[in-house]
N, C-alpha and C positions, 0 to 999 in steps of 0.2 A: 229507715231505724230510728228508733226509738232511743237517741243516745243516754239521756240522764236515763234511764232503765236498765240500760248495758253497762252504765257507769257503775249506777247502785251494786247489780250483781256482781259484777266484778270485784268491787272490793268486799264485800259480803264474804265470793267465794275463796279470796285471797287469805281471811281471818280478821277483817276488820282495818278500820284506817290507825291501831294500833298496834300493828303487826307492819304497816308498811314504814320501813326507816325511807327511803326515796322514792320518789316516783319523777318518771322521767319519761322520754319519748325519742325517736329516731326518727326518718321518713317511711316506716313501718310498720315499728314495735312499741308497744310499752315497755319501759326497760325499769325495774324494779329491782330496788334492794328491801329485800324481806328481815325482819327481826326473826324469824323461825319459819323456815322454807317448807317447815312437817304441817304447818296447819294448810296449807293450801288445799282446796280441795281442785285439784285437776281435772279430774272428769269431768266436774259440774262447769268448769271453766270452757272446756273442750265444744260444751254443749250450749252456751252464749250466742246470740246473735252477733254476727259478725268477725269471730275468733275465727281464724284459718292455720290455728296451730301455736304450740307452746314450746318451750326448754328453757333449762337454766345453764349458765356459761361464763366463766369468768367472775361469780361471785353475782350473778344478778340474775332475773329471773324473769323472762322476757315473753309476751303474748302478742302474735302477730294477730293483725288487723289489714292493715294495706296500706298504702299510700291513702292519704285524705281521710278515711275514717279514723285513722289512729286519732290524728290531731283533734277531730271532734271528741273523740272518746276520754281523751285526756284532759281537755280542757273541762268536761263535766267532773270529772274526777276529782280534779281542782277543786274546781265551786265545791263539789260535795264534802272534800276536806275541809275548806274554809280558805284554802290556799297555802296549807301548811299540810308536807312542805312545800315549798315553790320550788319552780324551776324555770330557769329560763328559754327560751326558744329550740337551745339544743339541746334540751334536757336534765340539763346537770345544776344540782343543786351543792353550791359550795359549803352550806352549813349541815346537813343532813348527813345523820351519824347511822351507820350500818357494819356489819360483819367487817372486821378487818380481810383486805385480799391480801394476796402475795405479792411481791415486789415483782414479776412478770405483768401480771394484771392489773396493777397499778399505773406499770408504764403501758401498758397498752391503751389504758383508760385514760391517762394521761396524756399522750400524743393524740387520741382522738378527740378528747376536749377543746387541742389548741387546733386542729387542721380542719374538722369538720366546720366551724364558723366561717373561715374563709374560703372553703373549697368554690362556692360560687364567682369569687373576683378572680379563681385561676384557672376557672373552665371558662367564664367569659374570655380572659387575657389568652389561654390557651387556642378554642375556638378560632378567636379572631386571627391568631398566629398560623392557624389551618387554611384562613381565607387567604391569608396574604401569601400563604406557600401556593397557592392555586394563581393569584400570579408570576410568580417568581419562579416555578420549577420549571426545568427545561425537558423538553420531549412530552410533556403533557396533551400537548394539543398539537406540535410538529417539532417533525426531528430536528434539535439542535438549537430550538425557541424558547423564549419564557412568553407568556400571554404578551407581557407587556412589550417586547419587540413586536409583538402581532399589532398590537393598540396600545402605542406611547401615549396615547390620551390619557391612560386610565394611571400615567405613573402617580400621581398627586394624589388619587384615590388609596393605590395601592402604601403611597408613604404614611398619608394620615392613618389608616390600619394597623399598620405594621408600630404606629407611634399609641395607639392605643393596645396594643395585641402586649407591647414590652412593661407598659408601666406596671401591672401588677405581679412581675418578676424581679425590675429593678427596684420597684419599691417594696419588695418580698420583706425585708426586716422591719417595716414599718407596721406592716400587716399582723405580722409575726411577734413584734415587742408587746403590742397590745394586748394579742390574744392570748399570750402565753402568761404575759406578766400577770395577765386577770386569774387566768388558772392559777397561778403560785399565789395567790392570795394578796399581790401587790396594787399599788395605781395602774390601771391600763394604761392610762393618758400618759405616763413618767414612762410607762413600757414604748409608747407611740414616741415620743421623744425620742429615746436609748435609739430606736429604730432609726428616726430623720437623723441620728447622730452618722451612724453607721454608714448612712448614702448621703452625705452632705455635697453637695457639688463642688465645695472646694480640696475635695479629696480626690486624688486619682482613682480612677473608674476601674473596679474589681475585675473588668473583662481587658484593661487596657494594664493589668499587675504586671503579667510576664513580660509583655513589650518593654514597659519601661524601664524593669528591674535589669534586664538582658540588655538594654541600651545605655542603662545609667542614668538615667533621667529621673529618677524616683526620687520626690522630695519627701524631707525627714522635718521632723521636729527636735531641735535640742533643747532638751529638759534638765538643766545642770548638770549636762555632760551624759543623760541617757538619750539616744537616740531614735526616735519612734517614727514609724513608717505611715505618712498622710497618705493612708490606701484605705477604699471603699469596702463593702462589703454587698454590694448589689448583689441580690439573686441568691444568696446563701441560707443556709436553715440552721446549722448547728452553731455557729457563732450565736447565733442573738437569741437561739434558744437557752444556751447556757448565761449570755448576759442578764436575761429575764429573771432566770432563777437569780443570779445573783442580787440583781436587784431589786426584787421581792423579800429577800432573805434578809437586805441589808434594810431595807423601809422598814421591814417590822419589827426587825430589833428597834433601831432608830427609836420609831414611837412608844418603846417602850422604856427607855432611859431618856428621853429628852424631855424636860418637863413640857406639860400642854400648851404654855404660852407661848412657848418659841417651837412646838411642833411643826407648825406650817409655813415656816421658813426654813429649820436647818435642816429638815427631814427631806425636801425633794432636793435640795440644794447637794447634800452630801450624798444621798444617796444615786444622785445623776452622777455628777464628778467623779464620783469613786468609783460607779460602773464605767461611764465611759473611759475612764484612764486604762481600769482592768482589761477592757475591752481592746482597746487599740494595741497594749502591750504585750498579753499573757492569752485570752479567750480570742478574740480576731484571729491571732498568727494559728494558733494550737486548731481551731475550730475550720478555721479555709481547711487547713491540710488534711483535717478529718474527713469533710466532706468531700474533698476532691478525691481523696482515695477510697472513699466508701462509692463513690457514683463511677468514678473509671476499674474498682475495683470488678462492681456489677456488669457492669459493659462489659470487660473483658471475661468475666467467667461466662457471661449469656454468649459473648461473640464463640469461644472458645469451644466449649460443650455444643453450640449448634442446636439442632433440630432435636438430640436426644435430652439436651439440659432443658431446652422448649417443651417437651411433650413430657417430660418427669413435672415439670412445674405446673403445666397446664393439669396434667391429671390429679396434682395434688393439691389446686388451687380450693377446691371445695370442701377438704377435710381441712383446711388450714379457716376458710371464711367459719367452719364448726367451732375452731379454739379461740376464733375472735383477734387469733395473731395478724389478720388480714388488714387492722386498722394502721399498721406501721408502717405498711405499704404506701401511705398518704403522704409520709416524711420523703420514705425513700425517693416515689416518684416525682416529689415536687424538688428535690436536690437535683434529680436527673434532668427534669427540665428544665432548671435553671444554668445547669453546668453544660449538658449538650443538647439542651433542647427538643431533647425524642425522649420518651420511655417505650420499653421492651413488656412492661409490667402491663398495662391498660388493655395492649391485644390480645393478652393471653387470658384477664381476668373477662374480656368480653365474651371467648370462646367458651370457658369454663359456665356464664351465665346462660348462653344460649343453648349450649348440652343439657342445662338443669330444665330448662323451659319445653324443650324436645322431650326430653325422658318424660315430664309432668303432664305435657300433651300425651304421650303413648299411653299414660294410667287413665285417661278421658276415654281413650278410643277402647281400650281391653273391660274396664272395669263396668258392670251395668247398675253398681246403685247410683241412683239420683245425688243425693246427697256428695258423694266424694267424686263424679263427675263435675257438680256445679262448682267444687272446689278446683279440682285439677285444672278445669280450661281457663277461668278468668286468671289463675297462678301462674301457669305453664306461658301465656300470652306476656303479664307484668314481665318474667324471667325474662323472655326474648327482646324486653325493653328495657334490661338493667335493673329488675328491684328482683330479685332470685329469692328473699326470705321466704314468703308464701307457698312458692314452689319446695323449695329444699328442707321448709322445717314441717311445713304443713303436710306435705306427699309424699315426695322423695326418700325422707328417712322412715316415713312411716312403713314404706313397704319397702323399704332396702334394695330390690331390685333396681328400682328406675336412679337410683346414686349412684349405683356402681356401674349403669350403662350410661350416666353423665358424663364419671370419669373416663371410661373410656374414649366418649364421644370429644372431651376438651383435651385430652392428651394426646389424639388423633392430629385435631387441628391445631393446636398449639404448637407442635411437630414441625407441622405443614408450612405456617408462618415463621416459625423460628428459622427453618432451612432461608429462607425468601427476605429476611430479617426485616420482617413488619413491624415497625415502630409508630406511636402518636407522637403525636405533638401537642397534645390537651387532656384533661381529664373532662369526665362528663359521663354521663351513661353508656355502661359498658353493656353492650347490647348491639340491635341491629342497629339503630341510630347512631351508633357509635364512630360508626364512618366518617362523621363529619370531624370526630379530632385525630384522624390517620393522617398521615404523613400522604401530600397529593398523588406521589408515584408509587405507593404502597394499595391503593383504593382495589384495585384488581386481587390482589393476591389477599387481602383482607376480607374480602366477598365468598372467595374462593372457599376462605377459611369457615367462613360463617354456613358454609354449605354443609362442609365435611363435619363439621361439628352436630349442625341438625340431624344430620342424615344418620351418621353413625349412632348418635347417641338413640334417636327415637327406633331404629331398627333395633338395635341391641336390646330397648329396655320393650320392644314388641316379644323378642323372643325370651328374652327372662321373663316375662310377663306371661307369657303362653306358658311355658316349663313350671311356673310358681303355681297359675291356676288349675293344670294338670294334674298336680299334685295333693292339690284339695280336695 
């Protein structure tokens, strides 16, 4: 591909550089905030080499190029535009100005901006946790025994892996403190330091909080008569997000009012001390209870509704992706993994992705147009591996019937895996290779679920597609 030419064509068809308020990209898409979307020549963009689809959602205009290609097109566009607007590797420019988004849209985008950069760390830790589960899960290789029972010589290896696996979750507040404070416009290194305060080894470990409280062994700070619990916030999400916002807000306020000659001394000192004090007295206790309520509530809802709730969630997952609301699931899954070591959302997302891929492949089978088949085949395979945007937006939504077929396949498979309570111990590519993230004892049912998702979606798409073609 001639990437400089593609980049130039995209800029021209978007209405020129002056019409682009913010240039960004994710794994498969260019994400653009436009000054005037009516100036976009959408048909011409469809005809540009490498473009697999386009859509507008949540105040952003997005062009699908696919994994790998989008990075190169983005780099060329940024070069042509002389680095302005600028964007980091996650594709978000803090200074770029564009049309104002609604509260929900800004919330979704904000959560995505915070969590997307730390996903690799969570995925690595989660997958290592899955490997550790292979060593420690009973009945996996022999009834009533673990792999370590059979081969005790691997005990230290398992312990090493478990230590590596736990690190991203134990020190999650450090990662979130850095990422969230940067998003909120504060000094990210102060945010990381705030996270370190919340997991300081001198504090009672968060995982032992309930036991220490019940046994009357919880240590306290007595500050002028005010008793403050000396407890850490390992593996928590909500407390550090709120504290990071307070830290960034306080820092920006102090920068404005403190004389510049004292700024480097006074601002970090008071920002960190005041926020840290609030974190241990107000923010932390509230956030801990809110996080526990959220994770326990979602788990209860899933366990109570069972396969019916799982089926409905699976069928609606793809429409949720269209709205962008699925970005909020990252925060929820992180909390579930940190507090319960398992999430039901990832397996259901995988069923939806596989169904989208299967339905897209059905379009390739049914359609005689070479360009459509050339787009549907690689897009379908990509979706099976966990990247659904090319299949969903480039093919399935365009023809409609494969999208409905995918919803049917996803709902059927999600109901099945929910019935058997299949859960994941890590995040990752939600597709065929996602089995590496699944609980060791759930691999079999997850595999059956994938087969159900593929077969139902593929068959339904063939039937619906044949009817649609017959009417033409």
